[in-house]
PyMOL CGO cylinders between C-alpha atoms (Angstrom):
from pymol import cmd
from pymol.cgo import CYLINDER

trace = [
    CYLINDER, -17.48, 20.06, -12.55, -16.48, 18.41, -10.36, 0.3, 1, 1, 1, 1, 1, 1,
    CYLINDER, -16.48, 18.41, -10.36, -12.09, 17.35, -10.33, 0.3, 1, 1, 1, 1, 1, 1,
    CYLINDER, -12.09, 17.35, -10.33, -13.20, 13.36, -9.39, 0.3, 1, 1, 1, 1, 1, 1,
    CYLINDER, -13.20, 13.36, -9.39, -15.97, 13.30, -11.06, 0.3, 1, 1, 1, 1, 1, 1,
    CYLINDER, -15.97, 13.30, -11.06, -13.47, 14.51, -14.96, 0.3, 1, 1, 1, 1, 1, 1,
    CYLINDER, -13.47, 14.51, -14.96, -11.39, 12.27, -13.29, 0.3, 1, 1, 1, 1, 1, 1,
    CYLINDER, -11.39, 12.27, -13.29, -13.22, 9.67, -13.56, 0.3, 1, 1, 1, 1, 1, 1,
    CYLINDER, -13.22, 9.67, -13.56, -15.33, 10.23, -16.62, 0.3, 1, 1, 1, 1, 1, 1,
    CYLINDER, -15.33, 10.23, -16.62, -11.84, 10.73, -18.83, 0.3, 1, 1, 1, 1, 1, 1,
    CYLINDER, -11.84, 10.73, -18.83, -10.56, 7.39, -17.47, 0.3, 1, 1, 1, 1, 1, 1,
    CYLINDER, -10.56, 7.39, -17.47, -13.80, 5.59, -18.53, 0.3, 1, 1, 1, 1, 1, 1,
    CYLINDER, -13.80, 5.59, -18.53, -13.12, 6.69, -21.72, 0.3, 1, 1, 1, 1, 1, 1,
    CYLINDER, -13.12, 6.69, -21.72, -9.62, 5.91, -21.89, 0.3, 1, 1, 1, 1, 1, 1,
    CYLINDER, -9.62, 5.91, -21.89, -11.02, 2.75, -21.27, 0.3, 1, 1, 1, 1, 1, 1,
    CYLINDER, -11.02, 2.75, -21.27, -14.18, 2.01, -23.37, 0.3, 1, 1, 1, 1, 1, 1,
    CYLINDER, -14.18, 2.01, -23.37, -11.48, 4.53, -26.37, 0.3, 1, 1, 1, 1, 1, 1,
    CYLINDER, -11.48, 4.53, -26.37, -9.61, 1.30, -25.29, 0.3, 1, 1, 1, 1, 1, 1,
    CYLINDER, -9.61, 1.30, -25.29, -11.77, -1.25, -25.74, 0.3, 1, 1, 1, 1, 1, 1,
    CYLINDER, -11.77, -1.25, -25.74, -13.45, -0.23, -28.93, 0.3, 1, 1, 1, 1, 1, 1,
    CYLINDER, -13.45, -0.23, -28.93, -9.41, 0.36, -30.18, 0.3, 1, 1, 1, 1, 1, 1,
    CYLINDER, -9.41, 0.36, -30.18, -9.04, -3.37, -29.95, 0.3, 1, 1, 1, 1, 1, 1,
    CYLINDER, -9.04, -3.37, -29.95, -12.24, -3.99, -31.13, 0.3, 1, 1, 1, 1, 1, 1,
    CYLINDER, -12.24, -3.99, -31.13, -11.58, -2.95, -34.47, 0.3, 1, 1, 1, 1, 1, 1,
    CYLINDER, -11.58, -2.95, -34.47, -7.83, -4.24, -34.27, 0.3, 1, 1, 1, 1, 1, 1,
    CYLINDER, -7.83, -4.24, -34.27, -8.96, -7.29, -34.10, 0.3, 1, 1, 1, 1, 1, 1,
    CYLINDER, -8.96, -7.29, -34.10, -12.31, -7.52, -35.88, 0.3, 1, 1, 1, 1, 1, 1,
    CYLINDER, -12.31, -7.52, -35.88, -14.49, -9.04, -32.85, 0.3, 1, 1, 1, 1, 1, 1,
    CYLINDER, -14.49, -9.04, -32.85, -16.12, -7.66, -29.62, 0.3, 1, 1, 1, 1, 1, 1,
    CYLINDER, -16.12, -7.66, -29.62, -13.10, -8.02, -26.15, 0.3, 1, 1, 1, 1, 1, 1,
    CYLINDER, -13.10, -8.02, -26.15, -13.46, -7.44, -22.92, 0.3, 1, 1, 1, 1, 1, 1,
    CYLINDER, -13.46, -7.44, -22.92, -11.32, -5.69, -20.76, 0.3, 1, 1, 1, 1, 1, 1,
    CYLINDER, -11.32, -5.69, -20.76, -11.27, -7.83, -17.76, 0.3, 1, 1, 1, 1, 1, 1,
    CYLINDER, -11.27, -7.83, -17.76, -9.25, -7.18, -14.33, 0.3, 1, 1, 1, 1, 1, 1,
    CYLINDER, -9.25, -7.18, -14.33, -7.61, -10.45, -13.30, 0.3, 1, 1, 1, 1, 1, 1,
    CYLINDER, -7.61, -10.45, -13.30, -8.65, -10.48, -9.40, 0.3, 1, 1, 1, 1, 1, 1,
    CYLINDER, -8.65, -10.48, -9.40, -12.01, -8.95, -10.47, 0.3, 1, 1, 1, 1, 1, 1,
    CYLINDER, -12.01, -8.95, -10.47, -13.70, -12.42, -10.78, 0.3, 1, 1, 1, 1, 1, 1,
    CYLINDER, -13.70, -12.42, -10.78, -14.69, -13.93, -8.03, 0.3, 1, 1, 1, 1, 1, 1,
    CYLINDER, -14.69, -13.93, -8.03, -16.98, -16.89, -9.50, 0.3, 1, 1, 1, 1, 1, 1,
    CYLINDER, -16.98, -16.89, -9.50, -15.11, -19.93, -9.80, 0.3, 1, 1, 1, 1, 1, 1,
    CYLINDER, -15.11, -19.93, -9.80, -17.18, -21.17, -12.94, 0.3, 1, 1, 1, 1, 1, 1,
    CYLINDER, -17.18, -21.17, -12.94, -17.98, -17.58, -14.84, 0.3, 1, 1, 1, 1, 1, 1,
    CYLINDER, -17.98, -17.58, -14.84, -13.68, -17.40, -14.20, 0.3, 1, 1, 1, 1, 1, 1,
    CYLINDER, -13.68, -17.40, -14.20, -13.92, -21.33, -15.67, 0.3, 1, 1, 1, 1, 1, 1,
    CYLINDER, -13.92, -21.33, -15.67, -16.14, -19.77, -18.33, 0.3, 1, 1, 1, 1, 1, 1,
    CYLINDER, -16.14, -19.77, -18.33, -13.57, -16.99, -19.20, 0.3, 1, 1, 1, 1, 1, 1,
    CYLINDER, -13.57, -16.99, -19.20, -10.28, -19.03, -19.29, 0.3, 1, 1, 1, 1, 1, 1,
    CYLINDER, -10.28, -19.03, -19.29, -12.13, -21.65, -21.12, 0.3, 1, 1, 1, 1, 1, 1,
    CYLINDER, -12.13, -21.65, -21.12, -12.24, -18.71, -24.11, 0.3, 1, 1, 1, 1, 1, 1,
    CYLINDER, -12.24, -18.71, -24.11, -9.39, -16.64, -23.50, 0.3, 1, 1, 1, 1, 1, 1,
    CYLINDER, -9.39, -16.64, -23.50, -6.86, -16.09, -26.30, 0.3, 1, 1, 1, 1, 1, 1,
    CYLINDER, -6.86, -16.09, -26.30, -3.15, -14.95, -26.37, 0.3, 1, 1, 1, 1, 1, 1,
    CYLINDER, -3.15, -14.95, -26.37, -3.28, -11.63, -28.99, 0.3, 1, 1, 1, 1, 1, 1,
    CYLINDER, -3.28, -11.63, -28.99, 0.18, -10.58, -28.01, 0.3, 1, 1, 1, 1, 1, 1,
    CYLINDER, 0.18, -10.58, -28.01, 3.28, -12.39, -26.05, 0.3, 1, 1, 1, 1, 1, 1,
    CYLINDER, 3.28, -12.39, -26.05, 6.82, -10.28, -26.17, 0.3, 1, 1, 1, 1, 1, 1,
]
cmd.load_cgo(trace, "trace")
């Protein structure tokens, strides 16, 4: 397997593993999204309306 493909696959496994672990721990579905990834203002407004703080140091 090409090294870049292997790295990409490992990154996806970590991402979806973290997503699954959070869903199990919180007992509900979660979406993992980079804050700058959503550019549509209507979609961003909907996301922000349903956002909840899970942990604050």
